N, CA, C and O atoms as a GROMACS GRO file, in nm:
protein
  648
    1UNK      N    1  12.154  13.615  13.488
    1UNK     CA    2  12.087  13.561  13.602
    1UNK      C    3  12.057  13.685  13.697
    1UNK      O    4  12.139  13.772  13.728
    2UNK      N    5  11.931  13.679  13.734
    2UNK     CA    6  11.882  13.797  13.825
    2UNK      C    7  11.911  13.749  13.973
    2UNK      O    8  11.946  13.634  14.002
    3UNK      N    9  11.893  13.842  14.055
    3UNK     CA   10  11.917  13.819  14.201
    3UNK      C   11  11.821  13.713  14.250
    3UNK      O   12  11.851  13.643  14.346
    4UNK      N   13  11.706  13.700  14.186
    4UNK     CA   14  11.610  13.600  14.229
    4UNK      C   15  11.635  13.466  14.165
    4UNK      O   16  11.560  13.372  14.189
    5UNK      N   17  11.744  13.456  14.080
    5UNK     CA   18  11.774  13.327  14.027
    5UNK      C   19  11.711  13.309  13.891
    5UNK      O   20  11.742  13.212  13.822
    6UNK      N   21  11.626  13.396  13.852
    6UNK     CA   22  11.572  13.378  13.713
    6UNK      C   23  11.670  13.408  13.607
    6UNK      O   24  11.766  13.480  13.632
    7UNK      N   25  11.651  13.359  13.497
    7UNK     CA   26  11.738  13.369  13.374
    7UNK      C   27  11.670  13.442  13.259
    7UNK      O   28  11.558  13.417  13.216
    8UNK      N   29  11.756  13.538  13.214
    8UNK     CA   30  11.710  13.608  13.080
    8UNK      C   31  11.830  13.587  12.988
    8UNK      O   32  11.947  13.598  13.026
    9UNK      N   33  11.786  13.553  12.853
    9UNK     CA   34  11.899  13.550  12.763
    9UNK      C   35  11.892  13.676  12.672
    9UNK      O   36  11.786  13.724  12.633
   10UNK      N   37  12.017  13.724  12.641
   10UNK     CA   38  12.024  13.830  12.560
   10UNK      C   39  12.143  13.800  12.463
   10UNK      O   40  12.250  13.759  12.506
   11UNK      N   41  12.120  13.822  12.330
   11UNK     CA   42  12.227  13.792  12.233
   11UNK      C   43  12.229  13.916  12.135
   11UNK      O   44  12.137  13.997  12.121
   12UNK      N   45  12.346  13.917  12.071
   12UNK     CA   46  12.387  14.022  11.970
   12UNK      C   47  12.486  13.956  11.885
   12UNK      O   48  12.587  13.904  11.934
   13UNK      N   49  12.461  13.957  11.753
   13UNK     CA   50  12.554  13.922  11.653
   13UNK      C   51  12.562  14.016  11.542
   13UNK      O   52  12.467  14.023  11.464
   14UNK      N   53  12.664  14.090  11.527
   14UNK     CA   54  12.680  14.192  11.414
   14UNK      C   55  12.658  14.127  11.282
   14UNK      O   56  12.701  14.014  11.260
   15UNK      N   57  12.588  14.199  11.190
   15UNK     CA   58  12.570  14.142  11.059
   15UNK      C   59  12.677  14.201  10.961
   15UNK      O   60  12.683  14.157  10.846
   16UNK      N   61  12.757  14.295  11.003
   16UNK     CA   62  12.866  14.348  10.916
   16UNK      C   63  12.982  14.386  11.006
   16UNK      O   64  12.970  14.394  11.128
   17UNK      N   65  13.095  14.409  10.940
   17UNK     CA   66  13.218  14.450  11.014
   17UNK      C   67  13.217  14.598  11.039
   17UNK      O   68  13.225  14.677  10.944
   18UNK      N   69  13.207  14.635  11.157
   18UNK     CA   70  13.186  14.769  11.194
   18UNK      C   71  13.234  14.792  11.340
   18UNK      O   72  13.245  14.693  11.412
   19UNK      N   73  13.263  14.911  11.387
   19UNK     CA   74  13.285  14.937  11.525
   19UNK      C   75  13.174  14.888  11.610
   19UNK      O   76  13.059  14.908  11.572
   20UNK      N   77  13.197  14.826  11.717
   20UNK     CA   78  13.084  14.760  11.796
   20UNK      C   79  12.999  14.856  11.873
   20UNK      O   80  12.951  14.821  11.981
   21UNK      N   81  12.979  14.975  11.826
   21UNK     CA   82  12.893  15.076  11.889
   21UNK      C   83  12.756  15.025  11.940
   21UNK      O   84  12.718  15.035  12.056
   22UNK      N   85  12.686  14.967  11.836
   22UNK     CA   86  12.546  14.915  11.857
   22UNK      C   87  12.557  14.794  11.956
   22UNK      O   88  12.468  14.779  12.040
   23UNK      N   89  12.654  14.717  11.951
   23UNK     CA   90  12.661  14.611  12.056
   23UNK      C   91  12.670  14.670  12.189
   23UNK      O   92  12.591  14.638  12.277
   24UNK      N   93  12.767  14.759  12.208
   24UNK     CA   94  12.795  14.814  12.332
   24UNK      C   95  12.672  14.885  12.391
   24UNK      O   96  12.645  14.876  12.511
   25UNK      N   97  12.597  14.957  12.305
   25UNK     CA   98  12.470  15.030  12.338
   25UNK      C   99  12.366  14.925  12.388
   25UNK      O  100  12.301  14.942  12.491
   26UNK      N  101  12.355  14.819  12.311
   26UNK     CA  102  12.250  14.717  12.344
   26UNK      C  103  12.289  14.657  12.468
   26UNK      O  104  12.200  14.636  12.550
   27UNK      N  105  12.415  14.624  12.498
   27UNK     CA  106  12.447  14.559  12.625
   27UNK      C  107  12.416  14.655  12.743
   27UNK      O  108  12.369  14.615  12.849
   28UNK      N  109  12.444  14.777  12.720
   28UNK     CA  110  12.424  14.878  12.834
   28UNK      C  111  12.257  14.887  12.854
   28UNK      O  112  12.206  14.886  12.966
   29UNK      N  113  12.190  14.893  12.744
   29UNK     CA  114  12.052  14.906  12.756
   29UNK      C  115  12.002  14.778  12.832
   29UNK      O  116  11.915  14.788  12.919
   30UNK      N  117  12.056  14.665  12.801
   30UNK     CA  118  11.992  14.540  12.862
   30UNK      C  119  12.042  14.525  13.012
   30UNK      O  120  11.964  14.493  13.102
   31UNK      N  121  12.170  14.550  13.031
   31UNK     CA  122  12.217  14.518  13.176
   31UNK      C  123  12.226  14.635  13.262
   31UNK      O  124  12.221  14.616  13.384
   32UNK      N  125  12.238  14.757  13.217
   32UNK     CA  126  12.266  14.879  13.293
   32UNK      C  127  12.397  14.858  13.355
   32UNK      O  128  12.467  14.762  13.326
   33UNK      N  129  12.431  14.952  13.444
   33UNK     CA  130  12.554  14.947  13.518
   33UNK      C  131  12.522  14.906  13.663
   33UNK      O  132  12.532  14.982  13.759
   34UNK      N  133  12.480  14.769  13.671
   34UNK     CA  134  12.455  14.705  13.796
   34UNK      C  135  12.505  14.557  13.792
   34UNK      O  136  12.516  14.497  13.686
   35UNK      N  137  12.533  14.504  13.905
   35UNK     CA  138  12.557  14.354  13.910
   35UNK      C  139  12.703  14.326  13.881
   35UNK      O  140  12.788  14.415  13.874
   36UNK      N  141  12.725  14.196  13.865
   36UNK     CA  142  12.844  14.141  13.832
   36UNK      C  143  12.844  14.072  13.692
   36UNK      O  144  12.747  14.005  13.657
   37UNK      N  145  12.946  14.088  13.617
   37UNK     CA  146  12.950  14.025  13.482
   37UNK      C  147  13.031  13.898  13.505
   37UNK      O  148  13.144  13.905  13.555
   38UNK      N  149  12.977  13.782  13.471
   38UNK     CA  150  13.044  13.659  13.476
   38UNK      C  151  13.103  13.622  13.346
   38UNK      O  152  13.037  13.633  13.243
   39UNK      N  153  13.226  13.576  13.345
   39UNK     CA  154  13.304  13.545  13.222
   39UNK      C  155  13.377  13.418  13.242
   39UNK      O  156  13.387  13.366  13.353
   40UNK      N  157  13.429  13.367  13.133
   40UNK     CA  158  13.525  13.258  13.148
   40UNK      C  159  13.655  13.308  13.074
   40UNK      O  160  13.652  13.344  12.957
   41UNK      N  161  13.750  13.306  13.140
   41UNK     CA  162  13.882  13.369  13.090
   41UNK      C  163  13.874  13.527  13.075
   41UNK      O  164  13.885  13.590  12.969
   42UNK      N  165  13.853  13.580  13.206
   42UNK     CA  166  13.833  13.716  13.224
   42UNK      C  167  13.931  13.810  13.146
   42UNK      O  168  13.889  13.910  13.087
   43UNK      N  169  14.059  13.776  13.148
   43UNK     CA  170  14.156  13.862  13.082
   43UNK      C  171  14.129  13.882  12.938
   43UNK      O  172  14.156  13.992  12.890
   44UNK      N  173  14.079  13.791  12.864
   44UNK     CA  174  14.040  13.796  12.727
   44UNK      C  175  13.923  13.892  12.716
   44UNK      O  176  13.926  13.982  12.632
   45UNK      N  177  13.818  13.877  12.799
   45UNK     CA  178  13.703  13.965  12.785
   45UNK      C  179  13.737  14.107  12.831
   45UNK      O  180  13.686  14.204  12.776
   46UNK      N  181  13.821  14.117  12.929
   46UNK     CA  182  13.853  14.260  12.963
   46UNK      C  183  13.946  14.333  12.868
   46UNK      O  184  13.947  14.455  12.853
   47UNK      N  185  14.026  14.246  12.804
   47UNK     CA  186  14.104  14.298  12.681
   47UNK      C  187  14.018  14.353  12.570
   47UNK      O  188  14.048  14.458  12.513
   48UNK      N  189  13.908  14.280  12.536
   48UNK     CA  190  13.828  14.329  12.433
   48UNK      C  191  13.741  14.457  12.475
   48UNK      O  192  13.712  14.543  12.392
   49UNK      N  193  13.703  14.464  12.606
   49UNK     CA  194  13.643  14.582  12.654
   49UNK      C  195  13.743  14.698  12.651
   49UNK      O  196  13.702  14.811  12.620
   50UNK      N  197  13.868  14.677  12.680
   50UNK     CA  198  13.972  14.785  12.677
   50UNK      C  199  13.985  14.826  12.535
   50UNK      O  200  13.995  14.946  12.510
   51UNK      N  201  13.984  14.733  12.434
   51UNK     CA  202  13.986  14.774  12.300
   51UNK      C  203  13.871  14.863  12.266
   51UNK      O  204  13.891  14.967  12.202
   52UNK      N  205  13.749  14.829  12.307
   52UNK     CA  206  13.634  14.911  12.287
   52UNK      C  207  13.639  15.041  12.342
   52UNK      O  208  13.591  15.135  12.280
   53UNK      N  209  13.698  15.056  12.461
   53UNK     CA  210  13.709  15.174  12.528
   53UNK      C  211  13.796  15.275  12.437
   53UNK      O  212  13.766  15.394  12.426
   54UNK      N  213  13.903  15.218  12.374
   54UNK     CA  214  13.982  15.300  12.293
   54UNK      C  215  13.907  15.335  12.161
   54UNK      O  216  13.930  15.445  12.110
   55UNK      N  217  13.828  15.256  12.107
   55UNK     CA  218  13.750  15.280  11.985
   55UNK      C  219  13.628  15.363  12.010
   55UNK      O  220  13.592  15.448  11.929
   56UNK      N  221  13.563  15.340  12.124
   56UNK     CA  222  13.434  15.396  12.157
   56UNK      C  223  13.435  15.465  12.292
   56UNK      O  224  13.367  15.423  12.386
   57UNK      N  225  13.514  15.572  12.300
   57UNK     CA  226  13.525  15.645  12.435
   57UNK      C  227  13.389  15.680  12.504
   57UNK      O  228  13.379  15.684  12.626
   58UNK      N  229  13.290  15.704  12.424
   58UNK     CA  230  13.164  15.746  12.475
   58UNK      C  231  13.097  15.630  12.550
   58UNK      O  232  12.996  15.651  12.617
   59UNK      N  233  13.154  15.503  12.540
   59UNK     CA  234  13.099  15.389  12.619
   59UNK      C  235  13.202  15.354  12.727
   59UNK      O  236  13.192  15.248  12.788
   60UNK      N  237  13.295  15.434  12.750
   60UNK     CA  238  13.406  15.404  12.853
   60UNK      C  239  13.356  15.377  12.987
   60UNK      O  240  13.409  15.285  13.050
   61UNK      N  241  13.254  15.450  13.042
   61UNK     CA  242  13.214  15.444  13.166
   61UNK      C  243  13.140  15.298  13.195
   61UNK      O  244  13.156  15.232  13.298
   62UNK      N  245  13.063  15.265  13.092
   62UNK     CA  246  13.005  15.135  13.095
   62UNK      C  247  13.103  15.015  13.094
   62UNK      O  248  13.098  14.925  13.178
   63UNK      N  249  13.199  15.022  12.988
   63UNK     CA  250  13.297  14.911  12.973
   63UNK      C  251  13.397  14.907  13.092
   63UNK      O  252  13.444  14.800  13.129
   64UNK      N  253  13.429  15.019  13.148
   64UNK     CA  254  13.514  15.022  13.272
   64UNK      C  255  13.440  14.952  13.387
   64UNK      O  256  13.497  14.874  13.464
   65UNK      N  257  13.309  14.985  13.396
   65UNK     CA  258  13.227  14.932  13.501
   65UNK      C  259  13.221  14.772  13.486
   65UNK      O  260  13.238  14.696  13.581
   66UNK      N  261  13.198  14.732  13.365
   66UNK     CA  262  13.208  14.579  13.340
   66UNK      C  263  13.341  14.522  13.387
   66UNK      O  264  13.344  14.422  13.458
   67UNK      N  265  13.461  14.591  13.346
   67UNK     CA  266  13.579  14.537  13.378
   67UNK      C  267  13.607  14.532  13.524
   67UNK      O  268  13.679  14.445  13.572
   68UNK      N  269  13.550  14.625  13.595
   68UNK     CA  270  13.578  14.638  13.733
   68UNK      C  271  13.482  14.543  13.820
   68UNK      O  272  13.506  14.518  13.938
   69UNK      N  273  13.376  14.496  13.755
   69UNK     CA  274  13.282  14.416  13.821
   69UNK      C  275  13.265  14.275  13.748
   69UNK      O  276  13.157  14.216  13.740
   70UNK      N  277  13.380  14.231  13.699
   70UNK     CA  278  13.382  14.101  13.632
   70UNK      C  279  13.440  13.998  13.715
   70UNK      O  280  13.544  14.014  13.777
   71UNK      N  281  13.365  13.884  13.715
   71UNK     CA  282  13.416  13.751  13.796
   71UNK      C  283  13.444  13.647  13.704
   71UNK      O  284  13.359  13.614  13.621
   72UNK      N  285  13.563  13.588  13.711
   72UNK     CA  286  13.601  13.483  13.610
   72UNK      C  287  13.572  13.346  13.678
   72UNK      O  288  13.638  13.301  13.771
   73UNK      N  289  13.467  13.286  13.622
   73UNK     CA  290  13.426  13.149  13.664
   73UNK      C  291  13.542  13.047  13.651
   73UNK      O  292  13.556  12.957  13.733
   74UNK      N  293  13.622  13.064  13.549
   74UNK     CA  294  13.731  12.977  13.518
   74UNK      C  295  13.825  12.965  13.639
   74UNK      O  296  13.883  12.859  13.664
   75UNK      N  297  13.840  13.079  13.715
   75UNK     CA  298  13.946  13.078  13.828
   75UNK      C  299  13.919  12.968  13.931
   75UNK      O  300  14.012  12.915  13.993
   76UNK      N  301  13.797  12.935  13.947
   76UNK     CA  302  13.754  12.829  14.046
   76UNK      C  303  13.819  12.700  14.003
   76UNK      O  304  13.860  12.621  14.088
   77UNK      N  305  13.830  12.674  13.872
   77UNK     CA  306  13.882  12.547  13.821
   77UNK      C  307  14.037  12.554  13.818
   77UNK      O  308  14.096  12.450  13.788
   78UNK      N  309  14.107  12.660  13.845
   78UNK     CA  310  14.244  12.669  13.843
   78UNK      C  311  14.306  12.633  13.980
   78UNK      O  312  14.420  12.585  13.986
   79UNK      N  313  14.229  12.656  14.094
   79UNK     CA  314  14.275  12.625  14.225
   79UNK      C  315  14.184  12.553  14.314
   79UNK      O  316  14.228  12.469  14.393
   80UNK      N  317  14.059  12.582  14.306
   80UNK     CA  318  13.958  12.531  14.404
   80UNK      C  319  13.890  12.395  14.362
   80UNK      O  320  13.861  12.311  14.448
   81UNK      N  321  13.867  12.378  14.244
   81UNK     CA  322  13.803  12.259  14.190
   81UNK      C  323  13.892  12.207  14.078
   81UNK      O  324  13.878  12.252  13.964
   82UNK      N  325  13.984  12.112  14.108
   82UNK     CA  326  14.076  12.050  14.001
   82UNK      C  327  14.023  11.909  13.997
   82UNK      O  328  13.979  11.854  14.098
   83UNK      N  329  14.027  11.850  13.877
   83UNK     CA  330  13.989  11.718  13.844
   83UNK      C  331  14.075  11.665  13.734
   83UNK      O  332  14.095  11.727  13.630
   84UNK      N  333  14.128  11.541  13.763
   84UNK     CA  334  14.225  11.484  13.654
   84UNK      C  335  14.164  11.475  13.522
   84UNK      O  336  14.228  11.473  13.418
   85UNK      N  337  14.025  11.468  13.532
   85UNK     CA  338  13.952  11.447  13.404
   85UNK      C  339  13.953  11.578  13.308
   85UNK      O  340  13.916  11.575  13.191
   86UNK      N  341  13.996  11.681  13.367
   86UNK     CA  342  14.009  11.806  13.298
   86UNK      C  343  14.137  11.802  13.209
   86UNK      O  344  14.155  11.889  13.125
   87UNK      N  345  14.220  11.705  13.227
   87UNK     CA  346  14.342  11.689  13.155
   87UNK      C  347  14.436  11.806  13.172
   87UNK      O  348  14.501  11.844  13.075
   88UNK      N  349  14.448  11.865  13.287
   88UNK     CA  350  14.531  11.985  13.308
   88UNK      C  351  14.487  12.107  13.260
   88UNK      O  352  14.558  12.207  13.273
   89UNK      N  353  14.364  12.111  13.199
   89UNK     CA  354  14.304  12.233  13.139
   89UNK      C  355  14.193  12.290  13.224
   89UNK      O  356  14.128  12.218  13.299
   90UNK      N  357  14.173  12.417  13.211
   90UNK     CA  358  14.060  12.484  13.277
   90UNK      C  359  13.971  12.547  13.162
   90UNK      O  360  13.900  12.644  13.186
   91UNK      N  361  13.975  12.491  13.038
   91UNK     CA  362  13.893  12.530  12.934
   91UNK      C  363  13.749  12.484  12.964
   91UNK      O  364  13.730  12.376  13.021
   92UNK      N  365  13.656  12.556  12.930
   92UNK     CA  366  13.518  12.531  12.955
   92UNK      C  367  13.482  12.399  12.872
   92UNK      O  368  13.390  12.328  12.911
   93UNK      N  369  13.549  12.370  12.764
   93UNK     CA  370  13.527  12.251  12.679
   93UNK      C  371  13.582  12.128  12.751
   93UNK      O  372  13.544  12.015  12.718
   94UNK      N  373  13.674  12.149  12.854
   94UNK     CA  374  13.726  12.040  12.931
   94UNK      C  375  13.651  12.010  13.054
   94UNK      O  376  13.632  11.894  13.090
   95UNK      N  377  13.604  12.122  13.125
   95UNK     CA  378  13.523  12.123  13.251
   95UNK      C  379  13.390  12.072  13.225
   95UNK      O  380  13.344  11.984  13.296
   96UNK      N  381  13.326  12.123  13.128
   96UNK     CA  382  13.184  12.098  13.108
   96UNK      C  383  13.146  11.946  13.094
   96UNK      O  384  13.046  11.905  13.152
   97UNK      N  385  13.216  11.868  13.026
   97UNK     CA  386  13.188  11.733  13.007
   97UNK      C  387  13.197  11.647  13.147
   97UNK      O  388  13.130  11.546  13.171
   98UNK      N  389  13.282  11.698  13.222
   98UNK     CA  390  13.303  11.627  13.351
   98UNK      C  391  13.182  11.661  13.449
   98UNK      O  392  13.123  11.571  13.508
   99UNK      N  393  13.150  11.790  13.462
   99UNK     CA  394  13.049  11.821  13.556
   99UNK      C  395  12.911  11.821  13.508
   99UNK      O  396  12.817  11.796  13.584
  100UNK      N  397  12.894  11.849  13.382
  100UNK     CA  398  12.761  11.847  13.317
  100UNK      C  399  12.758  11.785  13.176
  100UNK      O  400  12.737  11.851  13.075
  101UNK      N  401  12.782  11.655  13.177
  101UNK     CA  402  12.792  11.580  13.046
  101UNK      C  403  12.664  11.595  12.963
  101UNK      O  404  12.669  11.577  12.842
  102UNK      N  405  12.563  11.625  13.016
  102UNK     CA  406  12.434  11.656  12.935
  102UNK      C  407  12.446  11.773  12.848
  102UNK      O  408  12.370  11.785  12.752
  103UNK      N  409  12.533  11.859  12.874
  103UNK     CA  410  12.549  11.990  12.802
  103UNK      C  411  12.677  11.960  12.718
  103UNK      O  412  12.784  11.936  12.774
  104UNK      N  413  12.663  11.962  12.582
  104UNK     CA  414  12.776  11.919  12.491
  104UNK      C  415  12.774  12.011  12.374
  104UNK      O  416  12.670  12.057  12.328
  105UNK      N  417  12.903  12.039  12.325
  105UNK     CA  418  12.925  12.106  12.199
  105UNK      C  419  12.930  12.011  12.086
  105UNK      O  420  12.933  12.053  11.971
  106UNK      N  421  12.932  11.875  12.115
  106UNK     CA  422  12.947  11.774  12.012
  106UNK      C  423  12.844  11.782  11.898
  106UNK      O  424  12.881  11.752  11.785
  107UNK      N  425  12.721  11.819  11.921
  107UNK     CA  426  12.627  11.818  11.827
  107UNK      C  427  12.611  11.951  11.743
  107UNK      O  428  12.532  11.961  11.649
  108UNK      N  429  12.691  12.048  11.784
  108UNK     CA  430  12.690  12.178  11.720
  108UNK      C  431  12.783  12.172  11.605
  108UNK      O  432  12.880  12.097  11.604
  109UNK      N  433  12.752  12.252  11.507
  109UNK     CA  434  12.838  12.262  11.384
  109UNK      C  435  12.961  12.358  11.417
  109UNK      O  436  13.075  12.338  11.374
  110UNK      N  437  12.927  12.458  11.494
  110UNK     CA  438  13.032  12.542  11.539
  110UNK      C  439  13.076  12.490  11.669
  110UNK      O  440  13.002  12.482  11.767
  111UNK      N  441  13.210  12.451  11.668
  111UNK     CA  442  13.265  12.372  11.799
  111UNK      C  443  13.346  12.458  11.892
  111UNK      O  444  13.370  12.416  12.006
  112UNK      N  445  13.392  12.576  11.852
  112UNK     CA  446  13.476  12.667  11.943
  112UNK      C  447  13.482  12.805  11.895
  112UNK      O  448  13.438  12.832  11.783
  113UNK      N  449  13.533  12.897  11.973
  113UNK     CA  450  13.546  13.029  11.945
  113UNK      C  451  13.628  13.058  11.817
  113UNK      O  452  13.592  13.147  11.740
  114UNK      N  453  13.728  12.990  11.796
  114UNK     CA  454  13.809  13.017  11.673
  114UNK      C  455  13.725  12.971  11.552
  114UNK      O  456  13.739  13.038  11.450
  115UNK      N  457  13.654  12.884  11.551
  115UNK     CA  458  13.566  12.838  11.442
  115UNK      C  459  13.459  12.937  11.421
  115UNK      O  460  13.430  12.969  11.306
  116UNK      N  461  13.396  12.990  11.525
  116UNK     CA  462  13.297  13.084  11.533
  116UNK      C  463  13.348  13.214  11.473
  116UNK      O  464  13.279  13.273  11.390
  117UNK      N  465  13.462  13.259  11.511
  117UNK     CA  466  13.509  13.388  11.454
  117UNK      C  467  13.549  13.372  11.307
  117UNK      O  468  13.533  13.466  11.230
  118UNK      N  469  13.596  13.264  11.268
  118UNK     CA  470  13.629  13.245  11.129
  118UNK      C  471  13.513  13.245  11.036
  118UNK      O  472  13.514  13.306  10.929
  119UNK      N  473  13.401  13.167  11.086
  119UNK     CA  474  13.288  13.148  11.012
  119UNK      C  475  13.216  13.282  11.005
  119UNK      O  476  13.169  13.316  10.896
  120UNK      N  477  13.204  13.360  11.112
  120UNK     CA  478  13.151  13.501  11.110
  120UNK      C  479  13.232  13.589  11.018
  120UNK      O  480  13.175  13.667  10.943
  121UNK      N  481  13.356  13.579  11.022
  121UNK     CA  482  13.442  13.669  10.932
  121UNK      C  483  13.416  13.645  10.780
  121UNK      O  484  13.406  13.739  10.701
  122UNK      N  485  13.405  13.511  10.744
  122UNK     CA  486  13.381  13.465  10.609
  122UNK      C  487  13.236  13.523  10.576
  122UNK      O  488  13.216  13.585  10.471
  123UNK      N  489  13.140  13.502  10.666
  123UNK     CA  490  13.013  13.534  10.637
  123UNK      C  491  12.985  13.680  10.596
  123UNK      O  492  12.907  13.710  10.505
  124UNK      N  493  13.057  13.773  10.675
  124UNK     CA  494  13.039  13.913  10.653
  124UNK      C  495  13.134  13.975  10.556
  124UNK      O  496  13.105  14.083  10.505
  125UNK      N  497  13.251  13.912  10.525
  125UNK     CA  498  13.352  13.975  10.444
  125UNK      C  499  13.369  13.904  10.302
  125UNK      O  500  13.411  13.968  10.206
  126UNK      N  501  13.337  13.781  10.292
  126UNK     CA  502  13.361  13.704  10.171
  126UNK      C  503  13.248  13.716  10.088
  126UNK      O  504  13.140  13.668  10.121
  127UNK      N  505  13.268  13.790   9.960
  127UNK     CA  506  13.162  13.805   9.870
  127UNK      C  507  13.128  13.674   9.805
  127UNK      O  508  13.023  13.664   9.742
  128UNK      N  509  13.210  13.573   9.817
  128UNK     CA  510  13.182  13.448   9.750
  128UNK      C  511  13.130  13.356   9.852
  128UNK      O  512  13.131  13.237   9.820
  129UNK      N  513  13.085  13.387   9.971
  129UNK     CA  514  13.028  13.310  10.069
  129UNK      C  515  12.901  13.227  10.030
  129UNK      O  516  12.793  13.284  10.013
  130UNK      N  517  12.913  13.090  10.017
  130UNK     CA  518  12.810  13.016   9.947
  130UNK      C  519  12.714  12.946  10.035
  130UNK      O  520  12.651  12.851   9.988
  131UNK      N  521  12.697  12.983  10.163
  131UNK     CA  522  12.611  12.926  10.254
  131UNK      C  523  12.504  13.030  10.290
  131UNK      O  524  12.519  13.152  10.279
  132UNK      N  525  12.384  12.960  10.338
  132UNK     CA  526  12.279  13.056  10.379
  132UNK      C  527  12.310  13.131  10.488
  132UNK      O  528  12.337  13.070  10.591
  133UNK      N  529  12.313  13.256  10.488
  133UNK     CA  530  12.361  13.347  10.598
  133UNK      C  531  12.270  13.332  10.717
  133UNK      O  532  12.317  13.321  10.830
  134UNK      N  533  12.142  13.330  10.693
  134UNK     CA  534  12.054  13.308  10.811
  134UNK      C  535  12.076  13.182  10.889
  134UNK      O  536  12.070  13.183  11.012
  135UNK      N  537  12.103  13.072  10.821
  135UNK     CA  538  12.132  12.947  10.875
  135UNK      C  539  12.261  12.961  10.957
  135UNK      O  540  12.269  12.921  11.073
  136UNK      N  541  12.366  13.022  10.888
  136UNK     CA  542  12.496  13.026  10.953
  136UNK      C  543  12.475  13.112  11.079
  136UNK      O  544  12.527  13.081  11.186
  137UNK      N  545  12.399  13.220  11.064
  137UNK     CA  546  12.384  13.316  11.181
  137UNK      C  547  12.329  13.233  11.302
  137UNK      O  548  12.377  13.247  11.415
  138UNK      N  549  12.227  13.146  11.276
  138UNK     CA  550  12.160  13.071  11.384
  138UNK      C  551  12.253  12.977  11.434
  138UNK      O  552  12.250  12.957  11.555
  139UNK      N  553  12.342  12.911  11.362
  139UNK     CA  554  12.446  12.817  11.410
  139UNK      C  555  12.545  12.891  11.505
  139UNK      O  556  12.583  12.840  11.610
  140UNK      N  557  12.583  13.012  11.464
  140UNK     CA  558  12.674  13.094  11.549
  140UNK      C  559  12.604  13.131  11.681
  140UNK      O  560  12.665  13.127  11.788
  141UNK      N  561  12.475  13.167  11.672
  141UNK     CA  562  12.400  13.210  11.794
  141UNK      C  563  12.382  13.084  11.881
  141UNK      O  564  12.385  13.098  12.003
  142UNK      N  565  12.363  12.963  11.828
  142UNK     CA  566  12.358  12.845  11.908
  142UNK      C  567  12.477  12.813  11.981
  142UNK      O  568  12.471  12.769  12.096
  143UNK      N  569  12.590  12.834  11.919
  143UNK     CA  570  12.720  12.809  11.991
  143UNK      C  571  12.735  12.916  12.110
  143UNK      O  572  12.763  12.882  12.225
  144UNK      N  573  12.714  13.044  12.071
  144UNK     CA  574  12.729  13.139  12.176
  144UNK      C  575  12.625  13.119  12.288
  144UNK      O  576  12.655  13.144  12.405
  145UNK      N  577  12.510  13.075  12.254
  145UNK     CA  578  12.410  13.052  12.364
  145UNK      C  579  12.449  12.927  12.448
  145UNK      O  580  12.416  12.924  12.567
  146UNK      N  581  12.510  12.834  12.400
  146UNK     CA  582  12.561  12.714  12.471
  146UNK      C  583  12.673  12.768  12.561
  146UNK      O  584  12.677  12.732  12.678
  147UNK      N  585  12.764  12.853  12.512
  147UNK     CA  586  12.881  12.907  12.588
  147UNK      C  587  12.821  12.975  12.721
  147UNK      O  588  12.867  12.955  12.834
  148UNK      N  589  12.721  13.050  12.695
  148UNK     CA  590  12.662  13.121  12.808
  148UNK      C  591  12.582  13.037  12.899
  148UNK      O  592  12.589  13.055  13.020
  149UNK      N  593  12.504  12.945  12.846
  149UNK     CA  594  12.423  12.861  12.928
  149UNK      C  595  12.516  12.769  13.009
  149UNK      O  596  12.488  12.740  13.125
  150UNK      N  597  12.628  12.722  12.948
  150UNK     CA  598  12.727  12.628  13.021
  150UNK      C  599  12.776  12.709  13.150
  150UNK      O  600  12.788  12.646  13.256
  151UNK      N  601  12.803  12.841  13.147
  151UNK     CA  602  12.847  12.908  13.254
  151UNK      C  603  12.739  12.923  13.364
  151UNK      O  604  12.765  12.913  13.484
  152UNK      N  605  12.618  12.947  13.316
  152UNK     CA  606  12.503  12.951  13.411
  152UNK      C  607  12.493  12.814  13.479
  152UNK      O  608  12.489  12.808  13.602
  153UNK      N  609  12.490  12.714  13.412
  153UNK     CA  610  12.467  12.577  13.480
  153UNK      C  611  12.601  12.538  13.554
  153UNK      O  612  12.593  12.472  13.658
  154UNK      N  613  12.716  12.575  13.508
  154UNK     CA  614  12.835  12.538  13.597
  154UNK      C  615  12.824  12.623  13.728
  154UNK      O  616  12.861  12.574  13.834
  155UNK      N  617  12.778  12.741  13.722
  155UNK     CA  618  12.757  12.823  13.845
  155UNK      C  619  12.661  12.764  13.935
  155UNK      O  620  12.680  12.759  14.057
  156UNK      N  621  12.554  12.716  13.875
  156UNK     CA  622  12.453  12.654  13.959
  156UNK      C  623  12.504  12.508  14.023
  156UNK      O  624  12.470  12.471  14.135
  157UNK      N  625  12.580  12.440  13.944
  157UNK     CA  626  12.633  12.320  13.987
  157UNK      C  627  12.728  12.338  14.105
  157UNK      O  628  12.722  12.263  14.202
  158UNK      N  629  12.820  12.445  14.094
  158UNK     CA  630  12.921  12.465  14.193
  158UNK      C  631  12.846  12.509  14.325
  158UNK      O  632  12.894  12.485  14.436
  159UNK      N  633  12.726  12.574  14.309
  159UNK     CA  634  12.653  12.614  14.429
  159UNK      C  635  12.604  12.492  14.515
  159UNK      O  636  12.580  12.504  14.635
  160UNK      N  637  12.593  12.387  14.453
  160UNK     CA  638  12.548  12.259  14.520
  160UNK      C  639  12.657  12.183  14.595
  160UNK      O  640  12.634  12.101  14.684
  161UNK      N  641  12.779  12.219  14.550
  161UNK     CA  642  12.900  12.140  14.604
  161UNK      C  643  12.938  12.212  14.732
  161UNK      O  644  12.950  12.335  14.740
  162UNK      N  645  12.956  12.125  14.832
  162UNK     CA  646  13.013  12.177  14.958
  162UNK      C  647  13.141  12.121  14.987
  162UNK      O  648  13.201  12.155  15.089
   0.00000   0.00000   0.00000
């Protein structure tokens, strides 16, 4: 989301198991070292960035910038916006149906991050993988896009609540 409120979508999905150098470069090229990086469950994302700093020290400045300029949208639902319908959870999968029921993971084949990671792993590492890789890739990107879009829309929703 740009400062004027406009939205641009950026996606990257590696096609093979390798160090995420190209991903980090693509992210830097796309975002630069400006602004705030919004996440859900910041500690996880920062941990992955720290891993990449270790593996790819030439991207350390950018990844450290990301970590020091990251806002965790989930934190709002830990203390500021609590609803019994979240069932004691701050997972985006519990918050989203309450605040934005029109956005749903129910119709997606890939339902969660664990499923996405497992499917991606099998697609790139299993020589006996018997599904159409282009189709699977699209399903993975659909899941990731909804994760991102959900955060955008939750942010917008929160801005309307006083």
